[in-house]
KEPA-516653 format. One record per residue: residue in three letters; x, y, z of N, C-alpha, C in turn. Coordinates in steps of 0.02 Angstrom, whole numbers. Layout:
<sites>
  aa   n_xx   n_yy   n_zz  ca_xx  ca_yy  ca_zz   c_xx   c_yy   c_zz
 ALA      X      Y      Z      X      Y      Z      X      Y      Z
...
</sites>
This chain:
<sites>
  aa   n_xx   n_yy   n_zz  ca_xx  ca_yy  ca_zz   c_xx   c_yy   c_zz
 UNK   6332  -2107   2821   6358  -2062   2774   6377  -1987   2816
 UNK   6431  -1965   2791   6456  -1904   2819   6414  -1847   2798
 UNK   6383  -1803   2848   6337  -1755   2822   6367  -1699   2786
 UNK   6437  -1692   2782   6464  -1641   2746   6475  -1665   2676
 UNK   6466  -1735   2661   6474  -1756   2594   6408  -1769   2555
 UNK   6353  -1741   2589   6289  -1738   2560   6282  -1718   2484
 UNK   6263  -1751   2433   6257  -1731   2369   6213  -1670   2353
 UNK   6166  -1655   2396   6129  -1596   2398   6173  -1534   2410
 UNK   6216  -1540   2459   6268  -1483   2471   6314  -1472   2415
 UNK   6333  -1531   2381   6370  -1526   2321   6334  -1484   2260
 UNK   6273  -1504   2257   6232  -1474   2197   6226  -1399   2214
 UNK   6214  -1376   2269   6202  -1306   2287   6272  -1274   2280
 UNK   6321  -1300   2297   6397  -1272   2291   6413  -1266   2222
 UNK   6399  -1320   2178   6418  -1313   2108   6379  -1264   2074
 UNK   6307  -1257   2090   6276  -1212   2054   6292  -1140   2073
 UNK   6311  -1123   2138   6349  -1060   2157   6415  -1050   2120
 UNK   6452  -1098   2115   6520  -1089   2086   6511  -1077   2007
 UNK   6470  -1117   1980   6463  -1102   1905   6428  -1031   1892
 UNK   6377  -1010   1926   6339   -951   1923   6400   -888   1929
 UNK   6436   -893   1978   6495   -843   1993   6541   -843   1938
 UNK   6557   -905   1920   6615   -907   1862   6585   -887   1793
 UNK   6518   -896   1780   6488   -875   1722   6483   -797   1718
 UNK   6469   -769   1771   6461   -694   1784   6529   -664   1760
 UNK   6584   -702   1794   6650   -669   1784   6673   -671   1713
 UNK   6648   -722   1675   6665   -733   1602   6625   -688   1560
 UNK   6565   -672   1577   6513   -635   1531   6514   -562   1546
 UNK   6533   -541   1612   6531   -471   1629   6569   -430   1581
 UNK   6635   -440   1570   6674   -394   1531   6647   -378   1457
 UNK   6610   -415   1425   6571   -400   1362   6522   -349   1378
 UNK   6480   -361   1436   6430   -308   1450   6456   -244   1464
 UNK   6513   -249   1508   6550   -186   1531   6566   -145   1472
 UNK   6596   -182   1422   6625   -150   1366   6568   -113   1328
 UNK   6505   -137   1335   6447   -109   1303   6416    -49   1351
 UNK   6444    -35   1405   6419     14   1448   6365    -19   1493
 UNK   6361    -80   1504   6301   -114   1537   6326   -151   1595
 UNK   6290   -145   1660   6303   -191   1710   6258   -251   1700
 UNK   6270   -300   1747   6235   -363   1742   6160   -346   1751
 UNK   6142   -309   1793   6069   -293   1812   6042   -250   1741
 UNK   6078   -200   1718   6057   -169   1663   6043   -218   1607
 UNK   6082   -262   1591   6076   -305   1534   6015   -351   1555
 UNK   6008   -375   1615   5953   -419   1635   5888   -382   1623
 UNK   5884   -317   1644   5822   -275   1636   5808   -270   1557
 UNK   5857   -251   1519   5847   -238   1450   5829   -299   1415
 UNK   5859   -358   1422   5842   -420   1390   5772   -447   1408
 UNK   5755   -434   1475   5687   -461   1495   5637   -418   1454
 UNK   5650   -352   1451   5599   -313   1411   5598   -338   1334
 UNK   5661   -347   1310   5660   -367   1237   5631   -424   1225
 UNK   5620   -475   1271   5596   -544   1262   5524   -541   1285
 UNK   5493   -479   1305   5427   -488   1327   5379   -463   1278
 UNK   5312   -481   1272   5271   -451   1220   5271   -381   1221
 UNK   5278   -347   1163   5279   -278   1151   5338   -245   1179
 UNK   5384   -281   1198   5441   -255   1226   5432   -212   1293
 UNK   5381   -232   1328   5368   -195   1390   5338   -247   1445
 UNK   5346   -214   1506   5325   -252   1568   5300   -196   1611
 UNK   5249   -224   1653   5232   -174   1712   5295   -165   1759
 UNK   5307   -106   1789   5360   -106   1831   5360   -157   1887
 UNK   5301   -179   1914   5292   -229   1967   5311   -291   1937
 UNK   5296   -312   1879   5311   -373   1854   5392   -375   1837
 UNK   5417   -322   1812   5495   -314   1802   5529   -328   1869
 UNK   5503   -297   1923   5541   -310   1985   5526   -387   2009
 UNK   5469   -418   1994   5457   -488   2011   5506   -529   1972
 UNK   5517   -516   1908   5564   -557   1864   5641   -554   1883
 UNK   5657   -498   1914   5723   -488   1929   5734   -511   2005
 UNK   5792   -497   2025   5811   -506   2104   5811   -442   2140
 UNK   5768   -388   2106   5774   -328   2142   5701   -305   2167
 UNK   5708   -269   2220   5640   -240   2249   5611   -190   2200
 UNK   5548   -169   2217   5523   -125   2171   5549    -55   2167
 UNK   5585    -38   2226   5615     26   2229   5682     16   2197
 UNK   5716    -43   2200   5785    -61   2162   5771    -62   2085
 UNK   5716    -85   2060   5704    -85   1986   5687    -15   1968
 UNK   5655     20   2010   5639     91   1991   5701    128   1985
 UNK   5755    119   2021   5818    155   2014   5853    133   1953
 UNK   5851     70   1932   5879     42   1876   5848     65   1810
 UNK   5778     72   1811   5742     94   1754   5754    170   1746
 UNK   5755    207   1808   5770    277   1803   5836    296   1769
 UNK   5886    257   1786   5956    264   1757   5953    243   1679
 UNK   5918    190   1663   5915    170   1593   5872    217   1553
 UNK   5826    246   1581   5781    297   1545   5822    360   1532
 UNK   5861    380   1588   5907    438   1576   5961    429   1517
 UNK   5973    363   1508   6021    346   1451   5984    336   1387
 UNK   5919    338   1387   5884    333   1329   5868    261   1313
 UNK   5885    212   1351   5879    139   1338   5803    109   1349
 UNK   5772    147   1395   5703    130   1415   5662    184   1415
 UNK   5599    173   1406   5547    228   1409   5496    204   1465
 UNK   5464    247   1498   5412    241   1547   5338    257   1506
 UNK   5295    213   1510   5229    233   1490   5185    220   1537
 UNK   5129    260   1543   5076    251   1593   5034    197   1569
 UNK   4998    164   1617   4952    110   1598   4884    148   1588
 UNK   4855    129   1534   4790    159   1518   4730    136   1557
 UNK   4742     81   1592   4678     49   1630   4695     58   1705
 UNK   4755     80   1730   4769     81   1801   4819    139   1807
 UNK   4792    191   1838   4835    257   1845   4891    239   1898
 UNK   4888    188   1938   4945    180   1986   5004    142   1954
 UNK   4984    111   1895   5037     67   1866   5068    101   1800
 UNK   5135     83   1792   5169    112   1734   5211     47   1704
 UNK   5223     58   1641   5260      8   1602   5334     31   1591
 UNK   5379    -15   1596   5446     -3   1565   5450    -24   1497
 UNK   5474     13   1446   5466     -9   1378   5536      0   1346
 UNK   5570    -51   1312   5629    -49   1284   5622     -3   1230
 UNK   5666     51   1226   5664     93   1178   5708     74   1115
 UNK   5702    104   1055   5742     84   1002   5819     82   1012
 UNK   5836    140   1059   5911    141   1070   5925     85   1117
 UNK   5884     56   1158   5897      4   1201   5905    -59   1165
 UNK   5857    -68   1111   5861   -126   1066   5924   -127   1030
 UNK   5948    -69   1002   6006    -67    969   6068    -80   1008
 UNK   6065    -59   1072   6123    -75   1116   6129   -159   1126
 UNK   6064   -186   1136   6067   -263   1143   6092   -290   1075
 UNK   6066   -262   1025   6086   -291    960   6169   -289    951
 UNK   6195   -241    973   6267   -223    981   6307   -276   1024
 UNK   6283   -290   1081   6309   -329   1129   6295   -399   1122
 UNK   6243   -422   1095   6216   -486   1092   6264   -537   1059
 UNK   6286   -523    996   6332   -572    966   6391   -593   1013
 UNK   6430   -544   1040   6481   -569   1083   6457   -600   1147
 UNK   6405   -576   1172   6376   -612   1231   6357   -684   1220
 UNK   6319   -687   1164   6303   -758   1150   6360   -803   1135
 UNK   6412   -777   1104   6476   -816   1096   6510   -829   1161
 UNK   6507   -784   1213   6530   -799   1278   6486   -857   1316
 UNK   6423   -853   1302   6377   -905   1332   6400   -967   1301
 UNK   6405   -977   1238   6421  -1031   1197   6490  -1061   1220
 UNK   6539  -1024   1225   6611  -1036   1250   6611  -1066   1319
 UNK   6580  -1032   1358   6587  -1042   1430   6525  -1082   1470
 UNK   6472  -1098   1429   6418  -1128   1460   6384  -1179   1418
 UNK   6343  -1157   1372   6299  -1204   1332   6346  -1252   1286
 UNK   6397  -1219   1259   6435  -1263   1214   6479  -1321   1244
 UNK   6484  -1313   1318   6509  -1371   1348   6461  -1428   1364
 UNK   6399  -1417   1346   6347  -1472   1355   6342  -1502   1288
 UNK   6385  -1550   1272   6383  -1578   1208   6356  -1642   1201
 UNK   6338  -1676   1249   6304  -1741   1245   6241  -1737   1218
 UNK   6210  -1796   1195   6141  -1795   1174   6090  -1765   1215
 UNK   6058  -1716   1191   5999  -1684   1235   6024  -1649   1296
 UNK   6090  -1643   1316   6111  -1623   1379   6084  -1552   1389
 UNK   6091  -1506   1340   6063  -1439   1350   5988  -1438   1358
 UNK   5942  -1472   1315   5879  -1478   1326   5857  -1503   1398
 UNK   5889  -1560   1419   5880  -1595   1485   5894  -1539   1540
 UNK   5950  -1499   1529   5970  -1449   1585   5913  -1395   1589
 UNK   5895  -1369   1527   5845  -1317   1537   5780  -1345   1560
 UNK   5756  -1400   1549   5696  -1432   1577   5701  -1433   1651
 UNK   5760  -1460   1677   5774  -1465   1748   5770  -1391   1779
 UNK   5811  -1350   1752   5811  -1277   1779   5739  -1247   1784
 UNK   5696  -1258   1729   5623  -1230   1733   5589  -1269   1787
 UNK   5596  -1332   1798   5562  -1365   1853   5581  -1328   1923
 UNK   5642  -1319   1930   5666  -1287   1994   5642  -1213   1999
 UNK   5652  -1173   1944   5637  -1107   1950   5555  -1097   1960
 UNK   5514  -1140   1929   5445  -1132   1940   5425  -1134   2007
 UNK   5464  -1178   2047   5450  -1185   2121   5477  -1131   2161
 UNK   5538  -1112   2152   5577  -1067   2194   5570   -996   2179
 UNK   5552   -981   2110   5537   -917   2084   5481   -913   2041
 UNK   5420   -933   2062   5362   -935   2018   5346   -867   1984
 UNK   5373   -813   2014   5351   -747   1986   5403   -723   1936
 UNK   5452   -768   1916   5504   -753   1871   5480   -743   1798
 UNK   5416   -763   1787   5382   -753   1717   5319   -702   1725
 UNK   5322   -664   1782   5269   -617   1800   5257   -573   1738
 UNK   5192   -562   1718   5175   -516   1660   5182   -550   1590
 UNK   5211   -606   1590   5225   -632   1521   5157   -672   1505
 UNK   5138   -712   1541   5076   -756   1528   5015   -710   1514
 UNK   5005   -658   1554   4950   -617   1540   4958   -577   1478
 UNK   5013   -556   1461   5029   -506   1407   5022   -558   1345
 UNK   5042   -608   1350   5048   -666   1294   4975   -678   1268
 UNK   4923   -667   1313   4860   -685   1291   4828   -628   1244
 UNK   4858   -563   1252   4843   -508   1216   4871   -518   1144
 UNK   4837   -479   1104   4873   -479   1031   4936   -445   1035
 UNK   4985   -473   1000   5053   -448   1003   5074   -412    940
 UNK   5105   -358    947   5127   -316    898   5190   -347    873
 UNK   5198   -342    801   5259   -373    773   5316   -323    784
 UNK   5372   -355    809   5436   -316    834   5492   -348    802
 UNK   5493   -344    738   5558   -361    699   5595   -414    730
</sites>
């Protein structure tokens, strides 16, 4: 077998091509709402977290950013009124990034078109029986090995009582 034709190389190449293509298709909608990809990722992770908040360290672990990188993003989002910072009651060294109501409203504004973009360019293309469910299952298997910290803060917080968030 020709080492250049290895299907594992094909899998990595296709994954990179798909990701780049999807970012190119979805970015205009986010930009029209005044959000970068990293802004949206930060806001949606907060929105989908218990109490719409995460420790800054967990937020950094869930994204591709360093702790200083996520601090800069949260600083900017806080200046824009989309995120608030709350001190941790049990650990003075820790703080939480919390989605503000303005941040939730910005997401509510952009999500219908963003979800339509995702449906058009990604999930809607997976039309065969259980194709999307199987794809999600496979992605989680891989993610849990290569990025086990991608759900940091979720498991711990989900054990605590959750406030109702509309």
